[in-house]
N, C-alpha and C positions, 0 to 999 in steps of 0.2 A: 068567308064573312058573312055574318049573319044579317046586317043591313048594309046594303050597298049604298044608301044615302047617308048613314053614318061616316064612310069613309071618302065619298066623292060629293062634289057640289055640282050638280046640273045647271047649266045656265045657256041660253039661247042667244045666238046675237041679233043683229038688225036683219040678216037675209034667213032667219029662221032656222039656221043649221045650230045643233046643240053643242056645246063646248062642255070638256068635262075640267072641273077645275079641282085639282088635287088637295086633300085635306093638308094643310102644310105642318099641322102638329104632329101627325102620324110620319111624314115624310121628313120631318127633322128627327125625331126619335130614330129612325132607321138609318140616317146618314150618321148620326152620333156613334151607334152600335157599330155600323161599319169601319169607323174610324179607329174605335176603340180595339176592337178586332184586329185591325190592320197593324195596329202599333204593337198589341200582345204579341202576334206573329212575326214581327222584326225582332223582338227580343229573345225568340227560341233559339236562333244559334249561339249566343252570347251566353245565355244560362246553360243550355247543354255542354259549353266548353269550359265552364269554371271547374277548376280542379283536375284538368287533364290537360297533358302536354298537346298542344297545338302541334300537327304533324307539318314539317318542314320549317320550322322555326327554332331557333335556338334560346335555350335559357338564359337569361342574363344575371351577373351575380349583383351583389349588392351595390356596386358602385356603377351597374348599368354597362357592363362589359361582358361581351359572349366569350365562351370557352375557346373560339377561333382568335378573337381579339386578345385574349391574355397569353396565349401560346404565341402569336404573333409579336408579343411586346417582348418576352422572354427571349424569343430568338435575336432581334434586334438588339436588345440589352447585351447578349452574350456577344454580338458580334463588335458592339462598341466597347464593351468591356477588354477583350481578346485582341484588341486592334487589329482587325481582320476584314476592313469594308472599305467601301467606296460610296461616296456621297456623291452622285451623278445629279446632273443639272438635269430638269425635265424637259427642257427646250434647249437643246443643241444640235448645231450642224455637223455632219462629219469633218468639215475643214474647220470647225471653231469649237473642239471640244471644251467642256468646261466641268472640271471634276476634283474632287479632294479624296485622296488615297491612302489610307493608314494601313501600314503592313508592319506590324510588330515591330515598334519602334523606330518606323522610318516613315516619312509622311511625303507626298508629292501634291503640291497644288498647280493645276493645268489650268489657264485662262488663256485659251487660243492654241494654234499650232505649235507656236515657238516661245509662248510665255509662260516658261513655269518654273516654280521652285522646288529643288528636292533637297528633301535632307533629313538629320535626324530629329526625332521630338526629344525636347530637353524637359517638357513638361508635358502632362497628361492628366486633367481632372474631369471625371462624370459624376453629375448629380442627378440623381433618380427621382422622380416623385411618383410616387405609388398611387396616389388617389387619382391625379388627373393621367398618368400612365405616358409620361414625358421623358425625355433625357437631354440635359444639358452638358454640353462637351466644350470643353475648353484644352486647347492645343497650342503649344508654342515650339516651333521649330528653327532648327537653325541650319541652313544651307551653305555652300562653300563662299559665296559671296553676299547671302543676303539672310535676313530673318523674316520668319511669318507668325502671326497670330490668327489661329482659327478659332471660330465660336459658332456651334451648331446647336440649333433647337430643333429634337426630332419627337414627332408623334407616335403613338402605339402601332401605327401603320407602317412608320418608317419613313412617310414624308415630313419635310421640315424646312428650315432655313437655314442658310450658311452665310458668315460674314467673314469677309478675309482682309486684315489689315498686314501689309508687306510693303517694304521698299520696291519689290520685282517679283510678281508682275503687277503690284500694286494695290488699292482696295477696292472692293467690289462686293457684292451681295446677290444670293442668287437663292430660289427655290430648287429644291432637288427632293431624292430619294435615297436611301442605303441599300445597298446592293453588296451581297456576299462576294468576297473576292473570286470565287470560282464561276460566279455568275455574269460578272461585269462583261460588258463588251468594249467598252473604250479606255480601261486601264490596262496596258500591255505588261505590267509586273515592274519589279524594280530595276533602277538603272544598275547596270554593272560597275558603275563609277563611283557609287556611293556605299560606305563600309560603316 
């Protein structure tokens, strides 16, 4: 700096000590410059990633779904359409199992250890919403002593809600998930007494 007096103002306090007062105009410009520089530096990662695939993340489709989401939805859709799934409760105890099993024209509603309805499916309807990636399933079944209506609403990840209307085991709703027949741990397979 050429002239120190232009940058700083010198004053003396009442005891004779010199005080340096900074020129606030120069200081204000320096703070503003540093702020602008910090803002520009914060945008460098964003600008450098434009037009590049960010590693570790998946590209989303037009509807906001990843390839993995779409693959999972197609798998769930196939299980539902082929009648090869169990809709297991998310919250169950081993002594009080809660599930709906659908196995090629056969259905079983299990609501507790001894409260179940087994029988043939008399009506099976699946409505697919491709935009929202959801499935709505309506099942009517007939057992030897009772009938039952099952309504499932299933999201792309296989989770959803079930509503059961029947004389026995009764009317109830629960939240659960779709599981492949080969991977279920609570459904033991068709009863040998149902043909």
